[in-house]
C-alpha positions as a Markdown table, in Angstrom:
| # | Residue | x | y | z |
|---|---|---|---|---|
| 1 | Met | 0.0 | 0.2 | 0.1 |
| 2 | Cys | 0.9 | 3.4 | -1.0 |
| 3 | Gly | 1.2 | 5.7 | 1.6 |
| 4 | Val | 2.3 | 9.6 | 2.3 |
| 5 | Thr | 6.1 | 9.7 | 1.6 |
| 6 | Asp | 8.7 | 10.8 | 3.6 |
| 7 | Asp | 10.4 | 12.5 | -0.2 |
| 8 | Pro | 10.4 | 16.0 | 0.3 |
| 9 | Ser | 10.2 | 16.2 | -3.2 |
| 10 | Arg | 7.0 | 14.6 | -2.8 |
| 11 | Leu | 5.9 | 17.1 | -0.5 |
| 12 | Ser | 5.2 | 20.0 | -2.2 |
| 13 | Pro | 2.7 | 20.9 | -4.5 |
| 14 | Thr | 2.5 | 20.0 | -8.0 |
| 15 | Arg | 2.4 | 23.8 | -9.2 |
| 16 | Leu | 0.1 | 24.4 | -12.2 |
| 17 | Thr | 0.9 | 27.5 | -14.1 |
| 18 | Asp | -0.2 | 26.6 | -17.8 |
| 19 | Pro | -3.6 | 27.2 | -19.5 |
| 20 | Lys | -4.1 | 23.7 | -21.2 |
| 21 | Ala | -3.3 | 21.9 | -18.0 |
| 22 | Val | -5.6 | 24.5 | -15.7 |
| 23 | Leu | -8.7 | 23.4 | -18.3 |
| 24 | Ala | -6.9 | 19.2 | -18.2 |
| 25 | Val | -7.5 | 19.3 | -14.7 |
| 26 | Thr | -11.0 | 21.2 | -14.3 |
| 27 | His | -12.7 | 18.0 | -16.3 |
| 28 | Pro | -15.4 | 16.8 | -14.0 |
| 29 | Val | -13.9 | 13.1 | -14.9 |
| 30 | Arg | -10.2 | 13.9 | -13.9 |
| 31 | Met | -11.4 | 15.9 | -10.6 |
| 32 | Arg | -13.0 | 12.7 | -9.3 |
| 33 | Leu | -10.0 | 10.1 | -10.7 |
| 34 | Leu | -7.5 | 12.5 | -8.8 |
| 35 | Gly | -9.7 | 12.5 | -5.8 |
| 36 | Glu | -9.5 | 8.4 | -6.0 |
| 37 | Leu | -5.9 | 8.2 | -6.7 |
| 38 | Ser | -5.2 | 10.5 | -3.5 |
| 39 | Arg | -8.2 | 8.1 | -1.4 |
| 40 | Thr | -6.3 | 4.9 | -2.3 |
| 41 | Gly | -2.2 | 6.6 | -3.1 |
| 42 | Thr | -1.9 | 4.2 | -6.7 |
| 43 | Ala | -4.6 | 2.5 | -8.9 |
| 44 | Arg | -4.5 | 1.0 | -12.0 |
| 45 | Ala | -7.0 | 2.3 | -14.7 |
| 46 | Val | -9.3 | -1.1 | -13.6 |
| 47 | Asp | -9.6 | 0.0 | -10.6 |
| 48 | Leu | -10.3 | 3.7 | -11.0 |
| 49 | Ala | -13.0 | 2.9 | -13.7 |
| 50 | Ala | -14.3 | 0.6 | -10.9 |
| 51 | Ala | -14.5 | 3.4 | -8.2 |
| 52 | Val | -15.5 | 6.5 | -11.1 |
| 53 | Asp | -18.5 | 3.7 | -12.7 |
| 54 | Glu | -16.6 | 5.0 | -16.2 |
| 55 | Pro | -15.6 | 2.8 | -18.8 |
| 56 | Ala | -12.2 | 1.7 | -18.6 |
| 57 | Asn | -10.9 | 2.7 | -22.3 |
| 58 | Ser | -12.1 | 6.3 | -21.3 |
| 59 | Val | -10.6 | 6.4 | -18.0 |
| 60 | Ser | -7.1 | 5.6 | -19.3 |
| 61 | Phe | -7.5 | 8.8 | -22.0 |
| 62 | His | -8.2 | 10.8 | -19.2 |
| 63 | Leu | -5.3 | 9.6 | -17.2 |
| 64 | Arg | -2.8 | 9.5 | -20.1 |
| 65 | Gln | -3.8 | 13.9 | -20.2 |
| 66 | Leu | -3.3 | 13.8 | -16.8 |
| 67 | Ala | -0.4 | 12.3 | -16.7 |
| 68 | Lys | 1.0 | 14.8 | -20.7 |
| 69 | His | -0.2 | 17.2 | -17.8 |
| 70 | Gly | 2.6 | 16.4 | -14.9 |
| 71 | Leu | -0.3 | 15.5 | -12.4 |
| 72 | Ile | 0.0 | 11.8 | -12.3 |
| 73 | Glu | 2.5 | 9.3 | -13.3 |
| 74 | Glu | 3.3 | 6.0 | -13.3 |
| 75 | Asn | 4.1 | 3.9 | -10.1 |
| 76 | Pro | 7.6 | 2.7 | -10.0 |
| 77 | Glu | 7.3 | 0.6 | -6.9 |
| 78 | Arg | 3.8 | -1.4 | -8.5 |
| 79 | Ala | 5.8 | -1.6 | -11.9 |
| 80 | Glu | 6.1 | -5.6 | -11.2 |
| 81 | Asn | 5.9 | -6.8 | -14.7 |
| 82 | Gly | 5.5 | -4.1 | -16.9 |
| 83 | Arg | 1.7 | -5.4 | -17.7 |
| 84 | Glu | 0.2 | -3.5 | -15.7 |
| 85 | Arg | 0.0 | 0.1 | -15.1 |
| 86 | Trp | -0.3 | 1.8 | -11.6 |
| 87 | Trp | -1.0 | 5.5 | -10.9 |
| 88 | Arg | 0.1 | 7.9 | -8.8 |
| 89 | Leu | -0.3 | 11.6 | -7.8 |
| 90 | Thr | 3.2 | 12.8 | -8.7 |
| 91 | Ser | 2.9 | 14.7 | -5.6 |
| 92 | Asp | 1.3 | 13.2 | -2.4 |
| 93 | Arg | 0.5 | 17.1 | -1.5 |
| 94 | Gly | -2.0 | 17.2 | -4.2 |
| 95 | Phe | -1.4 | 20.4 | -7.0 |
| 96 | Glu | -1.9 | 24.0 | -6.7 |
| 97 | Ile | -2.8 | 26.7 | -9.1 |
| 98 | Asp | -0.5 | 29.8 | -9.7 |
| 99 | Leu | -3.1 | 32.3 | -11.2 |
| 100 | Asp | -1.0 | 35.3 | -11.4 |
| 101 | Ala | 1.9 | 33.2 | -13.1 |
| 102 | Met | -1.4 | 31.3 | -15.4 |
| 103 | Leu | -2.5 | 35.3 | -16.4 |
| 104 | Arg | 0.4 | 36.1 | -18.1 |
| 105 | His | 0.2 | 33.4 | -20.7 |
| 106 | Asp | -2.2 | 32.7 | -23.2 |
| 107 | Gly | -5.5 | 32.0 | -22.6 |
| 108 | Gly | -4.9 | 32.9 | -19.2 |
| 109 | Gln | -7.6 | 35.2 | -18.3 |
| 110 | Ala | -10.1 | 31.9 | -20.3 |
| 111 | Ala | -8.9 | 29.6 | -17.6 |
| 112 | Ala | -8.6 | 31.2 | -15.2 |
| 113 | Val | -13.0 | 32.1 | -15.0 |
| 114 | Thr | -13.0 | 27.8 | -15.9 |
| 115 | Val | -10.5 | 27.5 | -12.0 |
| 116 | Arg | -13.3 | 30.3 | -10.3 |
| 117 | Arg | -16.5 | 28.6 | -11.8 |
| 118 | Ala | -15.3 | 24.7 | -10.8 |
| 119 | Ala | -14.6 | 25.8 | -7.8 |
| 120 | Glu | -17.5 | 28.1 | -7.1 |
| 121 | Ala | -19.0 | 25.0 | -7.8 |
| 122 | His | -16.9 | 22.4 | -6.1 |
| 123 | Val | -17.5 | 24.7 | -2.6 |
| 124 | Leu | -21.6 | 24.4 | -2.9 |
| 125 | Ala | -21.5 | 20.6 | -3.9 |
| 126 | Leu | -19.5 | 20.2 | -0.6 |
| 127 | His | -21.7 | 23.4 | 1.6 |
| 128 | Arg | -24.8 | 21.0 | 0.4 |
| 129 | Ala | -23.3 | 17.8 | 1.4 |
| 130 | Val | -22.5 | 18.8 | 5.0 |
| 131 | His | -25.5 | 20.6 | 6.1 |
| 132 | Arg | -28.3 | 18.5 | 4.2 |
| 133 | Thr | -30.7 | 17.0 | 7.0 |
| 134 | Pro | -28.8 | 13.3 | 8.0 |
| 135 | Asp | -31.8 | 10.5 | 6.7 |
| 136 | Pro | -32.3 | 8.9 | 10.7 |
| 137 | Thr | -33.5 | 5.6 | 8.5 |
| 138 | Asp | -29.3 | 5.5 | 6.7 |
| 139 | Val | -26.9 | 6.7 | 9.4 |
| 140 | Pro | -27.7 | 5.5 | 13.1 |
| 141 | Ser | -29.3 | 7.8 | 15.6 |
| 142 | Gly | -29.6 | 10.7 | 13.0 |
| 143 | Glu | -25.4 | 11.0 | 13.0 |
| 144 | Arg | -23.4 | 13.3 | 10.1 |
| 145 | Arg | -21.4 | 11.5 | 8.1 |
| 146 | Ser | -19.9 | 15.1 | 7.5 |
| 147 | Ile | -17.5 | 17.1 | 9.3 |
| 148 | Ser | -17.5 | 20.7 | 9.4 |
| 149 | Asp | -15.2 | 23.1 | 11.9 |
| 150 | Asp | -15.3 | 26.8 | 11.0 |
| 151 | Phe | -11.9 | 28.3 | 12.3 |
| 152 | Ala | -11.3 | 32.0 | 13.4 |
| 153 | Val | -7.5 | 32.5 | 14.9 |
| 154 | Arg | -5.0 | 35.2 | 15.4 |
| 155 | Leu | -1.5 | 34.6 | 14.1 |
| 156 | Ser | 1.7 | 35.9 | 12.9 |
| 157 | Asp | 3.0 | 34.6 | 10.1 |
| 158 | Thr | 5.4 | 32.2 | 11.0 |
| 159 | Glu | 2.6 | 30.7 | 13.8 |
| 160 | Leu | 0.4 | 30.3 | 10.8 |
| 161 | Gln | 3.1 | 27.9 | 8.9 |
| 162 | Gln | 3.2 | 26.4 | 12.1 |
| 163 | Met | -0.2 | 25.5 | 12.1 |
| 164 | Arg | 0.3 | 24.5 | 8.6 |
| 165 | Arg | 2.7 | 21.4 | 9.1 |
| 166 | Glu | 0.4 | 20.6 | 11.9 |
| 167 | Val | -2.3 | 20.5 | 9.9 |
| 168 | Ala | -0.3 | 18.6 | 6.8 |
| 169 | Glu | 1.2 | 15.8 | 9.3 |
| 170 | Leu | -2.8 | 15.6 | 10.9 |
| 171 | Leu | -4.2 | 14.7 | 7.5 |
| 172 | Asp | -0.4 | 12.7 | 6.3 |
| 173 | Arg | -1.5 | 11.0 | 9.2 |
| 174 | Trp | -5.2 | 9.9 | 8.7 |
| 175 | Thr | -4.4 | 9.1 | 4.8 |
| 176 | Asp | -1.5 | 6.6 | 5.7 |
| 177 | Ile | -4.3 | 5.2 | 7.9 |
| 178 | Ser | -7.0 | 5.1 | 5.3 |
| 179 | Arg | -5.1 | 3.7 | 2.6 |
| 180 | Ala | -3.6 | 0.8 | 4.6 |
| 181 | Leu | -7.8 | 0.1 | 5.1 |
| 182 | Thr | -8.5 | 0.5 | 1.4 |
| 183 | Glu | -8.0 | -3.6 | 1.3 |
| 184 | Val | -8.7 | -4.2 | 5.1 |
| 185 | Glu | -11.5 | -7.4 | 5.1 |
| 186 | Asp | -12.9 | -6.7 | 8.7 |
| 187 | Gly | -16.6 | -6.4 | 8.6 |
| 188 | Gln | -16.2 | -2.8 | 8.9 |
| 189 | Glu | -18.6 | -0.1 | 6.7 |
| 190 | Arg | -16.0 | 2.5 | 5.7 |
| 191 | His | -17.5 | 5.1 | 3.1 |
| 192 | Ala | -15.2 | 7.5 | 1.2 |
| 193 | Tyr | -14.6 | 11.5 | 1.9 |
| 194 | Tyr | -13.4 | 14.0 | 0.9 |
| 195 | Gly | -12.8 | 17.7 | 1.8 |
| 196 | Val | -11.3 | 21.1 | 1.9 |
| 197 | Val | -8.6 | 23.0 | 4.3 |
| 198 | Met | -9.4 | 26.8 | 3.7 |
| 199 | Gly | -8.3 | 30.2 | 5.1 |
| 200 | Ala | -7.9 | 33.8 | 4.5 |
| 201 | Leu | -7.3 | 37.2 | 5.8 |
| 202 | Val | -10.5 | 38.6 | 6.9 |
| 203 | Glu | -9.7 | 41.7 | 4.7 |
| 204 | Asp | -9.6 | 39.8 | 1.3 |
| 205 | Ile | -12.8 | 38.1 | 2.0 |
| 206 | Ser | -14.3 | 41.1 | 2.9 |
| 207 | Ala | -12.7 | 42.7 | -0.2 |
| 208 | Val | -14.4 | 39.8 | -2.4 |
| 209 | Asp | -17.6 | 40.3 | -0.6 |
| 210 | Asp | -17.9 | 44.1 | -1.0 |
| 211 | Ala | -17.2 | 43.7 | -4.9 |
| 212 | Pro | -20.4 | 43.5 | -6.4 |
| 213 | Gln | -21.2 | 46.5 | -4.2 |
| 214 | Arg | -18.2 | 48.9 | -5.3 |
| 215 | Glu | -19.1 | 48.3 | -9.0 |
| 216 | Gln | -22.8 | 49.2 | -8.6 |
| 217 | His | -21.5 | 52.6 | -7.1 |
| 218 | Pro | -18.4 | 53.4 | -8.4 |
């Protein structure tokens, strides 16, 4: 099983600046494939096709596109006989889109619009999933199968970086646990979860909230 590595080269997010790469990533099936690879650590096309309920030939095409843009790579640790291709993310920290750098390329503005629309839809989908009323017939005692924790802190830059490291370490630990349990059969029902940890300066959030009003009243 593939756990989170100690290799420093795999602990920095893959940086995307090419608008074509960004547009490739925002395809819904490819986003699901990236999520599955993050959850499992490594997988074959046939495994991923079953997980996302898509034809294997279609999944293979999408995987090649993700590899072309440097988001995934073949996993040499599982290339035992050369007949099966195992895939993994190029970084255990996923990827990040450098909007400033991307906007300097041809097509950057259009890609930025696509990214923002995809991000907004993604956050709204998470919000609906987290805050929906639990079905008491499906979940014991009405417990939520979701995690929702808002937070507000006041930190120096050094303290913020320390907090980020500690959050990353916690997520790494549970990612390793999750990947180790992927093929375990112990009678317990497990579900796949996806989450995002986000934080921004209060003044930046206020600036975004006020932007439409400023545009209407110059």
